[in-house]
Structures are given as structure tokens and as C-alpha cells.
N, C-alpha and C positions, 0 to 999 in steps of 0.2 A: 095041262097044255090047253093053249086057246084053240076053240073050234073056228076053222077058217072056211066061210061060206063061198061057193062057186061064184057069187055074184061079187064078192070083194076082190076075188082073184080076176074076174073078168074086168072090174074097173079098173084094178091096179094096171093089168095089161094094156088097155086101151089108153090110160094116162102115160104109160112109159113105153111101151112097144116090146117090153121084155117077155121071155118065152114064160109058157105056163108054170113049169116048175120053178123057174126063177122066182116069179111072182108070189107063189105058194110058201117058198121057203122064206122070203123076205118078209112076208106077212106073219109067218109063225115067229120069225125073230123079232117082228116089230109087236107082237102080241096083239095083233088083228088092226093096229092103227095103220091107216092107209098112207098117211103124210110121212109118218116114220119109215113106212115100208118104201115109198119114194126115194126118200134119203139113204136108206140102206142099199137100194138098187144103183142110186147115182154114185155112192162111194165104192161099190163093186165094179162099177162101170168104169170109173176113173183108175182103178188099179188094172183092170182088163186092158184099158186102152194104153196105160202106160207100157205094159208087156208088148203090147203090138207095135207100138211106136217106131221100132227099129227096123220092122219088116218092111220090106219094098212093096210099093204100091205101083203098078205099072198099067194095070187094066183100068177100066172104068168107062165114064161118058163125058161126052160134050153135050152139054145141054143149053138150051137157049129160052128166052123169055122175052116177049114183046108186051109192054104195058097196053092197056086198054087205049086206043085213041092213037097208037103207033108212034107215040113222041119219045119213048125210051125203050131201048132194047139191050140185051145182054147175052153174051156168051161166056160160058164158065166150063172149064175142065175140072171134073172131081175125078180123083183116082182111087181105086181099091186093088186088091191082090189078085182076084180071079175074075174072068169074063163072065162065071156063072152068077156072081154076086151082082155085077154090073146090070145084068139082065132082071133083077128082082125088083118087084114092084117098090118094097121098102128104099132101096137104093136110088131108084129113080124118082121117087117123091122127096128125097133128101136133095138131090141135085136140083130139082125145081124150087125147093123151098130156098135154097141157096141162091139161085138165080134171082128169086122175086126179092131176097135180101138186098142183093147187089143193086137191083133196080131202084129200091125204095130208099136205100141208106147210102147210096154212092160212096163206098169205100174206096181208098186209092191204093191200099197194098192189102195182100192177102194175110200177112201177119207182121209182128213186130220185127222178126229177124230179117225180113224182107225188105224193110225200109232202107233206102240207099244212105250210105253213112253221110253223104253231103246234105241230104234232106234232113236227117236226124240232127245234124250239127247246125244247120241253118234255122230250124224250129229251135233247139236249145238257146241259141244265141238271141233270137226273137224274144223268148220268153225270159231270159236273163235281162234283157235291156228294157224291157216293159216297165213304164214308171211306177207301177203299184209294186213290182218286184223290187225296184231300185230303193224304195222307201223303207224297205225292211231292213232288219240289221243284217250285215254280211254274213254272219254265221248260220243264218236259217235260209239263205238264198237259194241254195243248191238243193234243200228241202222242197222249197216252194216250186222250183223249176220241175223237180221229179214228179210231185203231185200233178202239177199241170200238164207234164207229159203223159201221164197215166190217163188223164181225162182226155187229151188229144188222141192217144191209142184208140181209145173206146169210139172216137169218131172216126178215124181214119183206117183201121185195120179191121177187116172183115172178122177175124176171129175174135177180137175184143169187144165187138159191137153185141149189145143185148139184141137176142133173137126176138124179132117182131116186138110185141108189148110184154113179153116175158121178161122175168128177172134173170134166167139163164143167158149165157152168151152163146154164140155161135161155136165156140170152142167146146163148151159143155155139151151142146147139142150134138155135135159131130163124135165126141168121147161117148156119149151114150149110144150113139148109132154104132160105134165100133164095138161096144159091149154088146150089144143085142146080135149084129150081124156077125162078129167074131172075125173080122179083118180089119186090117188097117185102113184107114180112109183118112185122104187129105185133098184140100183143095189147091190144085197146081196153079192155075192162073184164071183170070177172067178179064173181059172186056165190056165196058159199059158205055152206050152210045145214048146222047140226048140231043134231040133235034136242035139245030141252031147252036149249038155248043161250041165254043172256040171259034167262032166266025169273025 
């Protein structure tokens, strides 16, 4: 069995936010390889998040963020299952990170499921009518539109956006927090204000 140092466990905890024993077990499973241990924790987190997804989340916080200079502001509601979790530093940090994400990346929708059908149909029609798409054989146009829609989702849906400069998406970040906090978490809604917008 591989000997796991306290420093390795500490590093993995700092990178993932997972509990001490979870980090130690992941490092044992990954034979001391921190990158593999991160992947192990991520897989476990996704499984845990899937189990908790059906649970009701009615508590939480409304967070705010005003960007330096006061030109962009965000209000965001993030729900969890209990007010106890809503008061934790980890949950509050997540709410702030999500508010900053909304301020910087300006998503229009929380999730793909919340895109109004009319907006989605309009976007599909726009992509299908595009000159570059029309030049392609008719048999593959639908696939091209689907690929372009996935790219569009990653721009306009908060959950599909890359989190800051990382490779993980906001959805993956939230799933990791579900795994470490132990409760269902979801973004219910947000509003982003930019000075002079839509005047």
C-alpha cells in the first residue's frame, strides 16, 4: 500500500475542498498521484450530486456583487437545503464566485432547460439560415446546427460556461460543492445590470 503524506492530503484538500478522509481515500485509490486523486474525487462528486439532484432546495442566499468602478452589478439567488449550510463560509464563497461569474461572463439563462422555447427556435432558425451552413450538404446541416448550439449554450447559459479560466464548467463546480457540502445546490435566478445598457 502506498504511504500517503499529510502534505499530499492537505494539497488535495486545498485544490478540491473535499474532506480530509475523502482526500486520503482518493489518494490511496490513486496510489499517491494527486491529479488522479482529483479525478477520483470529481467522479465521486458527480455521483453524489446526481443522488442529491432530486432533493428540494428552498433555503440559501441572495448574493450581490458590484464590480470595481460601479459599472456592473449582479444579484443572484442560490438555493441549498438548509439554512445551516447557507450560513457556512464555503456556501457564501460559492455564491460570491457565481455572482462574479455572472458579472464577468454575462450569461442570459441559468441553464439550457430554462431557455424559452421561442428563443431556442429563433436561434436554431438563425443558425440554419446562416450562409456557411447552407453551403453544406443538407444531410449534415442538422449536426452542424447542434454543434453550433452547444457552443452558443457555453456562452449564454451560466451552468455551461467555463468557470473563470479553468477547464471545468460552472455545472461541474456546483456538482463538486454538492459533493463536499452534502446538500443539493442550484442557482435559481440572477439579474445583471450594466451601466448604460439598453438605453
